N, C-alpha and C positions, 0 to 999 in steps of 0.2 A: 239568619235561620238556616242557610245552607251549612255554614260552619257548625253550629250546634249539632245539626243532624250528623254531620261528618264525624264529630268528636264522639258522639254516642256510637257510632257505628265501630269506630276504632276501639272504644272501651269494650263493646260486646266481642268483638273480634279476639281482643287480648284475654277476655275471661274464656272464651271457647277454648283458645290454645293452652291456657292454664289448667283447664279441667281435662282436656285430652293428655296432657303430660301427666297429670296426677293418675288418671286411669291407666296409663301405660307403666308407670311405676309400680301401681298396685298389682297389674297383672302380672308384670316382671316378678316381683316378690312372690305372687302366689305360684307362678310356675317353678321358681326356685325351691320354694318349700315343698312342693309336690314331688318334684325330681329327686330332692334330698331323702326324701321317705320311701322312694319306689326302689324295687329290685330292678336289675338291668334288664331283664325281659319286658318288664312293665314300661321302663324308661323308652326302650326302642320302639315298643309299640305305640306310646304316646307320640313320639316324635314322627313316626309314620303317619299318623291321625292328622297332626298338625300341618305336616307338609303336604298332605294329600296324596302321598306315595300309594299307589295301588298295584297290587301284582299284575303282570301283563297276562292275558289269556293266552293259552296254547293256540297259537296261529296255524301251526303245521300239524293237522290232524289226519293227514294221508299216510297210509301204512302201504299201500300197494305201490311198488316202484314205477310200474307202468302208468298208472293213474297220475303220480307225482311228475312223471317226465311229460306227460300230456298237459299238464296244468301249466309247468313251466313254459313249454312251448307257447301255449295259448297267451300266457302273460307276456312274454317277450315278443311274439309275433305282432302284437298290436303297434309295435313301434315301426314295423317294416311294411306298412300298406302303400306308402307313397314313394315315388322314385324322384329324388332330388340331386341326381347325379349332375345334371347340366348345371344347375344354380351353385352348387358346390365348387366345380370347376372354374366357373366365371368368378366366383369370389376367390378362389386361390390363385387365379391369373392376376386379380386386381390387388393382391397383397404384395408388400416389398419382399424382396429376397432376404431370409433371416441372416443374421450373422453367424459367423462361425461359432458354434457352441460346443463346450466340452461333452463328450459323450457321458452319459449315467454310468456310475461305477457298479452297476448291477446289470444282469442279463435276464432274458425272459426265462431262462432256465433256472435262475436264482428264485424267481417269483414262484415258479411252478413247485421248487423243491419246498419252498416256505409255506405255499398253500397245502402241499401233501402232508407237512408236518404239524398241521392244526390238530389241537387235542379234543377228543370228542367231547370230553366231560366238562368243558367250559361252557360259561352262560353266553348267550346271544349278545352280539352289540346292539348298538341303536338302530342298525339297519335290519334287523331281525332275521338276519340269515344264519342258520345253524352251521357250525363247524363241518358237519357231515356233509352238506351240500358243497361247501368250499373244497374240502378234500376230495369228494368225488369228482367235481368238475374241475379240477386243477389244470387239466391239460386244455380245456376250452377258454377257462378265465385267464390263464397267464397272459396270453398275447394282449388282451384288453387291458387288464391291471398294469402290465409292463408299460403300455403307451400312456397310461394316466400318471404312473409315476416318473416316467421319463420328462413329461410335460412339466409336472410339478417341480422336478429337480432343476430342469433347464430354466424355468421362470423364475426359480426360488420362490414360490408361493405354495402355500398349503390350502387347498379348499376348505371352506368353512365348516362343510357338512363332516369333514374328516375330524374335525375339533370336537364334535358333540360327543357326550358320554351320558349314561344314566347311572347315577350314583344311588346307592340303596344301603342305609347302615345295616350292619350285620353285627348282632350282639357276640360279645367276647364271652366264651365259656370260662367259668373260673370255679375254683372249689368253694370259695365264699361269694355267693352270689348277692350278698348284700353290699359289697364294696365295688367301687369301679376302679379298675386299673386304667391309669392314663398313659402307662407306658406300653410299647407293642410287645 
């Protein structure tokens, strides 16, 4: 009795998998025929809908520089409410002495110079910080970022958050909008 039930369950499972496979093939051919008949702009719009890509809202609506500075201070001051100096020193004393490590081939001045060269017309990264802020705060950010970069260089590891990106398809403008050029 149990064996018969098991066989019917296996048969039903096989039928379901077969129907799912057929539905996927049907959907794939439907999408292929739709994309073949679309113009480039329509195709990119369809890709955005299928992938759930939505434009990011404007997160920085502050136009007054003083208000912007106060907002930044408020945001970053929340991390400085407790004093962990004693605990940090105890942890540092407990750590073994580090091996002699080759110094990083870049200086704090190099980091500051690169921050000052940020192009203002470029899009935001995944962190949402505009190039305008990086450029304006280059003197204050360069020591902190330099220490992060040195740590990353000396340990030969790249933090996972530095590897993230937001990819948005951008339609290619062409003279004949019905054809899709696959070459750059």
